[in-house]
C-alpha beads as a LAMMPS data file, in Angstrom:
LAMMPS data file: protein, C-alpha beads

391 atoms
390 bonds

1 atom types
1 bond types

-500.0 500.0 xlo xhi
-500.0 500.0 ylo yhi
-500.0 500.0 zlo zhi

Masses

1 110.0

Atoms # bond

1 1 1 0.387 0.415 0.419
2 1 1 1.257 3.343 -1.479
3 1 1 0.570 5.995 1.798
4 1 1 2.812 8.892 -0.323
5 1 1 -0.109 8.226 -2.506
6 1 1 -2.675 8.013 -0.855
7 1 1 -1.590 11.471 0.733
8 1 1 -0.715 12.856 -2.120
9 1 1 -4.496 12.437 -3.680
10 1 1 -6.144 13.634 -0.513
11 1 1 -6.659 17.297 -1.228
12 1 1 -7.826 17.138 -4.882
13 1 1 -10.396 14.669 -3.769
14 1 1 -11.819 16.344 -1.046
15 1 1 -11.367 19.357 -3.111
16 1 1 -13.630 17.832 -5.507
17 1 1 -16.100 16.585 -3.462
18 1 1 -16.408 20.701 -2.425
19 1 1 -17.216 21.535 -5.694
20 1 1 -19.877 19.238 -6.112
21 1 1 -22.129 20.491 -3.164
22 1 1 -20.957 18.220 0.104
23 1 1 -20.335 20.840 3.030
24 1 1 -17.087 20.079 4.048
25 1 1 -17.350 17.691 7.408
26 1 1 -19.781 15.714 5.177
27 1 1 -17.023 15.210 2.802
28 1 1 -13.826 15.275 5.103
29 1 1 -16.029 11.709 7.002
30 1 1 -16.486 10.553 3.001
31 1 1 -13.262 11.147 1.798
32 1 1 -11.810 9.456 5.347
33 1 1 -14.157 6.299 4.607
34 1 1 -12.720 5.705 0.998
35 1 1 -9.210 5.923 2.438
36 1 1 -10.164 2.909 5.010
37 1 1 -11.748 1.276 1.724
38 1 1 -8.510 1.284 -0.599
39 1 1 -5.835 0.270 2.191
40 1 1 -8.128 -2.826 2.436
41 1 1 -8.866 -3.272 -1.352
42 1 1 -6.222 -2.057 -3.736
43 1 1 -3.045 -4.551 -2.390
44 1 1 -5.036 -6.852 -3.617
45 1 1 -6.940 -5.163 -6.442
46 1 1 -4.969 -2.139 -7.429
47 1 1 -6.850 0.328 -9.570
48 1 1 -5.908 1.743 -12.835
49 1 1 -7.579 5.101 -12.164
50 1 1 -6.478 5.350 -8.018
51 1 1 -7.365 9.247 -7.993
52 1 1 -10.535 8.729 -10.221
53 1 1 -11.711 5.370 -7.781
54 1 1 -10.992 7.878 -4.868
55 1 1 -13.131 9.763 -5.729
56 1 1 -15.984 7.469 -6.507
57 1 1 -15.617 5.798 -3.890
58 1 1 -15.473 9.105 -2.085
59 1 1 -18.587 10.494 -3.740
60 1 1 -20.998 7.297 -3.041
61 1 1 -20.127 7.468 0.351
62 1 1 -21.024 10.949 0.970
63 1 1 -24.006 9.646 -0.895
64 1 1 -24.938 7.456 1.381
65 1 1 -24.562 9.145 4.840
66 1 1 -27.534 11.881 2.734
67 1 1 -29.674 9.250 2.461
68 1 1 -29.068 7.802 6.360
69 1 1 -29.310 11.833 7.908
70 1 1 -32.727 12.851 7.475
71 1 1 -31.987 16.170 8.142
72 1 1 -30.189 16.800 4.391
73 1 1 -32.829 13.872 2.836
74 1 1 -33.465 17.091 0.850
75 1 1 -29.535 16.465 -1.248
76 1 1 -31.423 13.011 -2.234
77 1 1 -32.191 14.378 -5.640
78 1 1 -28.423 14.438 -6.385
79 1 1 -28.002 11.219 -6.576
80 1 1 -28.104 10.909 -10.271
81 1 1 -25.255 12.900 -10.590
82 1 1 -22.672 9.956 -8.656
83 1 1 -19.761 10.873 -11.282
84 1 1 -19.092 7.064 -12.798
85 1 1 -15.984 5.425 -12.336
86 1 1 -13.119 7.769 -15.170
87 1 1 -10.549 9.033 -14.591
88 1 1 -10.404 12.125 -12.982
89 1 1 -9.781 15.733 -13.618
90 1 1 -5.550 15.870 -13.746
91 1 1 -6.048 19.449 -11.480
92 1 1 -4.018 20.044 -8.118
93 1 1 -6.900 22.259 -6.118
94 1 1 -4.955 21.974 -3.070
95 1 1 -3.565 25.796 -2.331
96 1 1 -7.620 26.295 -3.660
97 1 1 -8.673 24.825 -0.397
98 1 1 -6.250 25.749 1.843
99 1 1 -7.072 29.290 1.150
100 1 1 -11.807 27.864 1.124
101 1 1 -10.300 26.156 4.804
102 1 1 -9.019 29.565 5.833
103 1 1 -13.605 30.516 5.821
104 1 1 -13.942 33.733 7.154
105 1 1 -16.729 32.206 9.339
106 1 1 -13.574 31.435 11.678
107 1 1 -11.321 32.501 13.893
108 1 1 -7.338 32.613 12.378
109 1 1 -6.431 30.013 14.960
110 1 1 -9.318 27.760 14.047
111 1 1 -8.639 27.789 10.508
112 1 1 -5.252 26.682 11.022
113 1 1 -5.836 24.149 12.620
114 1 1 -8.611 22.908 10.422
115 1 1 -6.139 22.958 8.040
116 1 1 -3.183 20.849 9.543
117 1 1 -6.004 18.031 10.060
118 1 1 -7.730 18.014 6.837
119 1 1 -5.719 19.295 3.705
120 1 1 -2.180 18.956 5.329
121 1 1 -2.430 15.513 6.831
122 1 1 -0.960 16.058 10.361
123 1 1 -2.368 14.110 13.038
124 1 1 -4.368 16.660 16.027
125 1 1 -0.884 15.715 18.319
126 1 1 1.142 17.005 15.838
127 1 1 -0.951 19.522 15.822
128 1 1 -0.881 20.667 19.744
129 1 1 2.686 20.495 20.054
130 1 1 3.299 22.948 16.450
131 1 1 0.393 25.156 18.858
132 1 1 2.376 24.626 22.423
133 1 1 -1.302 23.638 24.087
134 1 1 -2.959 19.794 25.037
135 1 1 -3.797 17.476 22.842
136 1 1 -7.069 17.250 24.492
137 1 1 -7.787 21.379 23.645
138 1 1 -6.831 20.666 20.102
139 1 1 -9.218 18.057 19.595
140 1 1 -11.411 20.502 20.821
141 1 1 -10.737 23.334 18.417
142 1 1 -10.289 21.067 15.579
143 1 1 -13.950 19.637 16.263
144 1 1 -15.844 23.393 16.921
145 1 1 -13.960 24.623 13.982
146 1 1 -16.218 21.440 11.799
147 1 1 -19.317 22.430 13.544
148 1 1 -19.168 25.407 12.695
149 1 1 -18.456 25.186 8.875
150 1 1 -20.634 22.336 8.348
151 1 1 -23.599 24.411 7.001
152 1 1 -21.906 26.934 5.946
153 1 1 -20.945 27.698 1.133
154 1 1 -17.507 27.974 0.953
155 1 1 -17.932 31.037 -1.842
156 1 1 -15.448 33.162 1.196
157 1 1 -11.799 31.589 0.744
158 1 1 -9.882 33.283 4.028
159 1 1 -7.074 35.564 3.632
160 1 1 -3.755 35.581 3.346
161 1 1 -1.824 35.450 6.567
162 1 1 -4.479 32.662 7.948
163 1 1 -2.817 30.355 4.650
164 1 1 0.564 31.590 5.330
165 1 1 0.607 29.569 8.814
166 1 1 -0.849 26.229 7.803
167 1 1 2.132 25.783 5.123
168 1 1 4.387 27.486 7.253
169 1 1 3.574 24.674 9.887
170 1 1 3.381 22.410 7.498
171 1 1 6.777 23.156 6.471
172 1 1 8.121 22.717 10.087
173 1 1 5.746 19.337 10.140
174 1 1 8.037 17.893 7.356
175 1 1 10.689 20.037 8.318
176 1 1 11.594 17.696 11.243
177 1 1 11.064 14.032 10.373
178 1 1 9.153 13.989 6.778
179 1 1 10.911 15.499 3.850
180 1 1 8.011 14.971 1.256
181 1 1 5.750 17.135 3.534
182 1 1 8.036 19.891 3.686
183 1 1 9.028 19.304 -0.794
184 1 1 4.966 20.261 -0.724
185 1 1 5.286 22.663 1.604
186 1 1 7.666 24.259 -0.694
187 1 1 5.798 23.603 -4.458
188 1 1 2.513 25.343 -2.608
189 1 1 4.848 28.271 -1.650
190 1 1 5.979 28.841 -4.800
191 1 1 2.480 28.769 -6.175
192 1 1 1.052 31.550 -3.836
193 1 1 4.282 33.348 -4.455
194 1 1 3.496 32.833 -8.359
195 1 1 -0.258 34.001 -7.614
196 1 1 0.209 36.433 -5.294
197 1 1 2.663 39.549 -4.789
198 1 1 3.732 39.644 -1.246
199 1 1 6.350 40.651 0.949
200 1 1 5.770 37.927 3.263
201 1 1 4.864 35.420 0.617
202 1 1 8.320 35.435 -0.404
203 1 1 9.820 35.878 3.526
204 1 1 8.482 32.915 3.828
205 1 1 9.489 31.168 0.775
206 1 1 12.886 32.245 1.419
207 1 1 13.184 31.070 4.832
208 1 1 11.758 27.415 3.469
209 1 1 14.664 27.119 1.133
210 1 1 17.747 28.282 2.945
211 1 1 15.773 25.735 5.925
212 1 1 15.604 23.037 3.398
213 1 1 19.227 23.759 2.289
214 1 1 20.609 21.793 5.724
215 1 1 18.439 19.001 5.680
216 1 1 20.689 16.807 3.943
217 1 1 23.539 18.191 6.248
218 1 1 20.858 18.030 10.086
219 1 1 21.218 13.965 10.292
220 1 1 24.251 11.396 10.559
221 1 1 24.224 8.574 8.744
222 1 1 22.909 6.333 11.838
223 1 1 19.854 9.051 11.896
224 1 1 20.611 11.282 14.744
225 1 1 20.552 14.417 14.581
226 1 1 23.544 16.597 13.997
227 1 1 23.332 20.435 15.584
228 1 1 23.918 23.603 13.077
229 1 1 27.142 24.088 14.699
230 1 1 28.014 20.418 13.942
231 1 1 26.472 20.531 10.148
232 1 1 29.053 19.871 7.147
233 1 1 28.318 22.911 5.245
234 1 1 29.726 21.423 2.249
235 1 1 26.493 19.330 1.802
236 1 1 24.358 22.102 2.127
237 1 1 22.037 23.127 -0.837
238 1 1 24.246 26.284 -2.091
239 1 1 21.278 26.566 -4.967
240 1 1 18.606 27.198 -2.582
241 1 1 20.691 29.466 -0.342
242 1 1 21.616 31.350 -2.923
243 1 1 17.657 31.630 -4.213
244 1 1 16.525 31.603 -0.824
245 1 1 18.597 35.294 -0.506
246 1 1 17.780 36.773 -3.707
247 1 1 14.130 36.569 -2.829
248 1 1 14.250 37.340 0.598
249 1 1 16.390 40.926 -0.516
250 1 1 14.268 41.681 -2.810
251 1 1 11.026 41.872 -0.252
252 1 1 13.472 43.419 2.337
253 1 1 13.377 46.082 -0.211
254 1 1 10.298 46.590 0.190
255 1 1 10.707 47.879 3.953
256 1 1 7.256 46.033 5.141
257 1 1 8.848 43.644 7.413
258 1 1 7.123 41.007 8.990
259 1 1 8.076 38.050 11.199
260 1 1 8.757 35.469 7.638
261 1 1 10.858 37.583 6.136
262 1 1 12.666 38.663 9.253
263 1 1 12.637 34.239 10.155
264 1 1 14.317 34.449 7.143
265 1 1 16.737 37.015 7.508
266 1 1 18.350 35.129 10.431
267 1 1 18.858 31.726 8.695
268 1 1 20.261 34.138 5.812
269 1 1 23.080 34.575 8.622
270 1 1 23.173 31.442 9.306
271 1 1 23.832 30.302 5.448
272 1 1 26.514 33.015 4.955
273 1 1 29.206 32.640 7.689
274 1 1 31.595 30.123 5.846
275 1 1 32.226 28.698 9.823
276 1 1 30.083 28.044 12.714
277 1 1 32.186 30.300 14.348
278 1 1 32.230 32.837 12.108
279 1 1 28.233 33.380 12.456
280 1 1 27.052 37.139 12.881
281 1 1 25.462 36.823 16.190
282 1 1 25.606 40.387 16.889
283 1 1 23.131 40.878 14.145
284 1 1 20.972 37.257 14.650
285 1 1 20.631 39.264 17.980
286 1 1 19.085 42.437 15.827
287 1 1 16.473 40.389 13.943
288 1 1 15.512 38.190 17.197
289 1 1 14.569 41.994 18.545
290 1 1 12.969 42.561 15.539
291 1 1 10.965 39.084 16.013
292 1 1 10.037 39.298 18.785
293 1 1 8.694 42.995 18.363
294 1 1 6.623 41.288 15.382
295 1 1 5.719 38.070 17.767
296 1 1 6.468 37.913 20.603
297 1 1 6.747 34.307 20.114
298 1 1 8.128 32.387 23.352
299 1 1 9.514 30.592 21.233
300 1 1 11.525 33.310 19.779
301 1 1 12.593 34.244 22.776
302 1 1 13.747 31.309 23.563
303 1 1 15.896 30.836 20.573
304 1 1 17.007 34.578 21.670
305 1 1 18.797 33.898 24.644
306 1 1 20.799 31.419 23.133
307 1 1 22.128 34.338 20.329
308 1 1 22.541 36.405 23.052
309 1 1 24.492 33.489 24.874
310 1 1 26.824 33.244 21.416
311 1 1 26.949 36.764 21.115
312 1 1 27.859 38.524 24.389
313 1 1 28.713 35.023 26.269
314 1 1 26.538 32.846 28.130
315 1 1 26.463 34.803 31.376
316 1 1 24.623 37.128 29.004
317 1 1 22.647 34.414 27.544
318 1 1 21.413 32.876 30.782
319 1 1 20.823 36.151 31.892
320 1 1 18.390 36.597 28.588
321 1 1 16.336 33.243 29.927
322 1 1 15.876 33.895 33.509
323 1 1 14.333 37.268 32.236
324 1 1 11.918 35.567 30.594
325 1 1 8.251 35.897 32.172
326 1 1 7.338 33.247 34.218
327 1 1 4.038 32.875 33.070
328 1 1 4.836 32.404 29.647
329 1 1 4.174 28.920 27.320
330 1 1 8.057 29.336 27.659
331 1 1 8.205 28.384 31.757
332 1 1 9.018 25.050 32.069
333 1 1 5.924 24.802 34.093
334 1 1 3.952 24.648 31.113
335 1 1 3.408 21.709 29.472
336 1 1 5.106 21.235 25.814
337 1 1 7.361 23.825 25.460
338 1 1 9.773 22.389 28.662
339 1 1 12.535 20.283 26.336
340 1 1 13.073 23.370 24.569
341 1 1 13.781 26.137 27.947
342 1 1 15.400 22.703 29.243
343 1 1 17.810 22.547 26.418
344 1 1 18.319 26.125 26.066
345 1 1 18.777 26.605 29.929
346 1 1 21.691 23.065 29.873
347 1 1 23.090 24.666 26.915
348 1 1 24.096 28.221 28.583
349 1 1 25.318 26.080 30.929
350 1 1 27.080 24.525 29.852
351 1 1 29.385 26.749 27.855
352 1 1 29.159 28.640 31.456
353 1 1 31.474 25.489 32.096
354 1 1 28.529 24.311 35.160
355 1 1 28.612 20.558 33.812
356 1 1 26.227 19.670 36.704
357 1 1 23.449 21.626 35.537
358 1 1 23.780 20.664 32.129
359 1 1 23.564 17.246 32.535
360 1 1 20.628 17.325 34.292
361 1 1 18.612 20.078 32.276
362 1 1 19.634 18.041 28.863
363 1 1 18.423 15.080 31.241
364 1 1 15.216 16.615 31.848
365 1 1 14.464 18.675 28.332
366 1 1 14.812 14.219 27.163
367 1 1 12.251 12.849 29.168
368 1 1 9.762 15.451 27.234
369 1 1 10.960 15.015 24.344
370 1 1 8.562 15.117 21.658
371 1 1 9.876 12.753 19.126
372 1 1 12.249 10.134 19.488
373 1 1 15.063 11.683 17.191
374 1 1 15.373 14.780 19.869
375 1 1 15.788 12.825 22.947
376 1 1 17.897 9.908 21.677
377 1 1 19.968 13.748 20.823
378 1 1 19.205 15.136 24.358
379 1 1 19.825 11.766 26.066
380 1 1 23.335 11.823 24.573
381 1 1 24.359 15.232 25.613
382 1 1 23.344 14.564 28.942
383 1 1 25.831 11.646 29.323
384 1 1 28.164 13.028 27.213
385 1 1 28.662 15.078 29.796
386 1 1 28.417 12.984 33.493
387 1 1 31.625 11.221 31.738
388 1 1 33.501 14.326 31.518
389 1 1 32.343 14.625 34.903
390 1 1 33.150 11.200 35.872
391 1 1 37.562 11.838 33.930

Bonds

1 1 1 2
2 1 2 3
3 1 3 4
4 1 4 5
5 1 5 6
6 1 6 7
7 1 7 8
8 1 8 9
9 1 9 10
10 1 10 11
11 1 11 12
12 1 12 13
13 1 13 14
14 1 14 15
15 1 15 16
16 1 16 17
17 1 17 18
18 1 18 19
19 1 19 20
20 1 20 21
21 1 21 22
22 1 22 23
23 1 23 24
24 1 24 25
25 1 25 26
26 1 26 27
27 1 27 28
28 1 28 29
29 1 29 30
30 1 30 31
31 1 31 32
32 1 32 33
33 1 33 34
34 1 34 35
35 1 35 36
36 1 36 37
37 1 37 38
38 1 38 39
39 1 39 40
40 1 40 41
41 1 41 42
42 1 42 43
43 1 43 44
44 1 44 45
45 1 45 46
46 1 46 47
47 1 47 48
48 1 48 49
49 1 49 50
50 1 50 51
51 1 51 52
52 1 52 53
53 1 53 54
54 1 54 55
55 1 55 56
56 1 56 57
57 1 57 58
58 1 58 59
59 1 59 60
60 1 60 61
61 1 61 62
62 1 62 63
63 1 63 64
64 1 64 65
65 1 65 66
66 1 66 67
67 1 67 68
68 1 68 69
69 1 69 70
70 1 70 71
71 1 71 72
72 1 72 73
73 1 73 74
74 1 74 75
75 1 75 76
76 1 76 77
77 1 77 78
78 1 78 79
79 1 79 80
80 1 80 81
81 1 81 82
82 1 82 83
83 1 83 84
84 1 84 85
85 1 85 86
86 1 86 87
87 1 87 88
88 1 88 89
89 1 89 90
90 1 90 91
91 1 91 92
92 1 92 93
93 1 93 94
94 1 94 95
95 1 95 96
96 1 96 97
97 1 97 98
98 1 98 99
99 1 99 100
100 1 100 101
101 1 101 102
102 1 102 103
103 1 103 104
104 1 104 105
105 1 105 106
106 1 106 107
107 1 107 108
108 1 108 109
109 1 109 110
110 1 110 111
111 1 111 112
112 1 112 113
113 1 113 114
114 1 114 115
115 1 115 116
116 1 116 117
117 1 117 118
118 1 118 119
119 1 119 120
120 1 120 121
121 1 121 122
122 1 122 123
123 1 123 124
124 1 124 125
125 1 125 126
126 1 126 127
127 1 127 128
128 1 128 129
129 1 129 130
130 1 130 131
131 1 131 132
132 1 132 133
133 1 133 134
134 1 134 135
135 1 135 136
136 1 136 137
137 1 137 138
138 1 138 139
139 1 139 140
140 1 140 141
141 1 141 142
142 1 142 143
143 1 143 144
144 1 144 145
145 1 145 146
146 1 146 147
147 1 147 148
148 1 148 149
149 1 149 150
150 1 150 151
151 1 151 152
152 1 152 153
153 1 153 154
154 1 154 155
155 1 155 156
156 1 156 157
157 1 157 158
158 1 158 159
159 1 159 160
160 1 160 161
161 1 161 162
162 1 162 163
163 1 163 164
164 1 164 165
165 1 165 166
166 1 166 167
167 1 167 168
168 1 168 169
169 1 169 170
170 1 170 171
171 1 171 172
172 1 172 173
173 1 173 174
174 1 174 175
175 1 175 176
176 1 176 177
177 1 177 178
178 1 178 179
179 1 179 180
180 1 180 181
181 1 181 182
182 1 182 183
183 1 183 184
184 1 184 185
185 1 185 186
186 1 186 187
187 1 187 188
188 1 188 189
189 1 189 190
190 1 190 191
191 1 191 192
192 1 192 193
193 1 193 194
194 1 194 195
195 1 195 196
196 1 196 197
197 1 197 198
198 1 198 199
199 1 199 200
200 1 200 201
201 1 201 202
202 1 202 203
203 1 203 204
204 1 204 205
205 1 205 206
206 1 206 207
207 1 207 208
208 1 208 209
209 1 209 210
210 1 210 211
211 1 211 212
212 1 212 213
213 1 213 214
214 1 214 215
215 1 215 216
216 1 216 217
217 1 217 218
218 1 218 219
219 1 219 220
220 1 220 221
221 1 221 222
222 1 222 223
223 1 223 224
224 1 224 225
225 1 225 226
226 1 226 227
227 1 227 228
228 1 228 229
229 1 229 230
230 1 230 231
231 1 231 232
232 1 232 233
233 1 233 234
234 1 234 235
235 1 235 236
236 1 236 237
237 1 237 238
238 1 238 239
239 1 239 240
240 1 240 241
241 1 241 242
242 1 242 243
243 1 243 244
244 1 244 245
245 1 245 246
246 1 246 247
247 1 247 248
248 1 248 249
249 1 249 250
250 1 250 251
251 1 251 252
252 1 252 253
253 1 253 254
254 1 254 255
255 1 255 256
256 1 256 257
257 1 257 258
258 1 258 259
259 1 259 260
260 1 260 261
261 1 261 262
262 1 262 263
263 1 263 264
264 1 264 265
265 1 265 266
266 1 266 267
267 1 267 268
268 1 268 269
269 1 269 270
270 1 270 271
271 1 271 272
272 1 272 273
273 1 273 274
274 1 274 275
275 1 275 276
276 1 276 277
277 1 277 278
278 1 278 279
279 1 279 280
280 1 280 281
281 1 281 282
282 1 282 283
283 1 283 284
284 1 284 285
285 1 285 286
286 1 286 287
287 1 287 288
288 1 288 289
289 1 289 290
290 1 290 291
291 1 291 292
292 1 292 293
293 1 293 294
294 1 294 295
295 1 295 296
296 1 296 297
297 1 297 298
298 1 298 299
299 1 299 300
300 1 300 301
301 1 301 302
302 1 302 303
303 1 303 304
304 1 304 305
305 1 305 306
306 1 306 307
307 1 307 308
308 1 308 309
309 1 309 310
310 1 310 311
311 1 311 312
312 1 312 313
313 1 313 314
314 1 314 315
315 1 315 316
316 1 316 317
317 1 317 318
318 1 318 319
319 1 319 320
320 1 320 321
321 1 321 322
322 1 322 323
323 1 323 324
324 1 324 325
325 1 325 326
326 1 326 327
327 1 327 328
328 1 328 329
329 1 329 330
330 1 330 331
331 1 331 332
332 1 332 333
333 1 333 334
334 1 334 335
335 1 335 336
336 1 336 337
337 1 337 338
338 1 338 339
339 1 339 340
340 1 340 341
341 1 341 342
342 1 342 343
343 1 343 344
344 1 344 345
345 1 345 346
346 1 346 347
347 1 347 348
348 1 348 349
349 1 349 350
350 1 350 351
351 1 351 352
352 1 352 353
353 1 353 354
354 1 354 355
355 1 355 356
356 1 356 357
357 1 357 358
358 1 358 359
359 1 359 360
360 1 360 361
361 1 361 362
362 1 362 363
363 1 363 364
364 1 364 365
365 1 365 366
366 1 366 367
367 1 367 368
368 1 368 369
369 1 369 370
370 1 370 371
371 1 371 372
372 1 372 373
373 1 373 374
374 1 374 375
375 1 375 376
376 1 376 377
377 1 377 378
378 1 378 379
379 1 379 380
380 1 380 381
381 1 381 382
382 1 382 383
383 1 383 384
384 1 384 385
385 1 385 386
386 1 386 387
387 1 387 388
388 1 388 389
389 1 389 390
390 1 390 391
């Protein structure tokens, strides 16, 4: 069973059902039923036209549910419109579907969550981690969003900012493990940049290209994570870096700074440094100051503390970390950000020579790590420091 094929076909199939009149929640349920049927049937009897097969089965499931639901019996006259099996039109509706999911009746955060779940293919847990909230909270948010849009017509697409946020989160999830998901986010952002002349769209595309250029250097042959400072820069994709820098420069020249442009500028400074030691940390701190002004994100403030530690020394970084508001989501008492907060503190304490505290904090971060690769990396860091202390 080709799971990647099913994932790639899902947005287009869902878009076709929506255009044919299915409300979004019912269409999503029908497509999910079709995917389950495909998993059961395809291994023994693969179809010649997978997309047409999924459209036909999903449409039939939607119509079956319509007949079974007394509140929707008025739609039974559409039964004669059921499509016959055949080749489905080769139209990529994915980006259009992103805009449709960002419906004006939803808050931006709900629209992003719904789109990530329905179109991006992310799990509720992955979305909750991206938003720094418990999984149960995110599940409720997605359910409410489905109920909100279940009775509306999708003739008022959402705004660009919401779609950019979705693409950014999809890329981040792909960048942390699923390469195809990251590549898909870049493809869609290229489409959006070609259709919309907007500096933040260009900024997001530049950011994706600059980060994706380091993809092959981010992991060792055994699958373990390689920190940025230890990466083989000769393995970075210089063509993607050059393209990202060119796009970023054009966007910044328009003097309409946004968070994605600021993040891309930081990535460009890393990419521009021949070695880790030659990184312009002072300028990176300045860009983090701009980014904090734009977003006031707890993750940005954590990253700024690291940059301050590199620019002005570890004690300055620890002071910046201590200055973070204890009531912010970045606090180690507030769930998901614990690994990042503890790992930053561990790194700064190690650079300051406090190996015992650093080892303890690395171990604490490892216990709360959101994925196996990050947990193993943090565990190795703790073990390395404990071994140094025992010498």
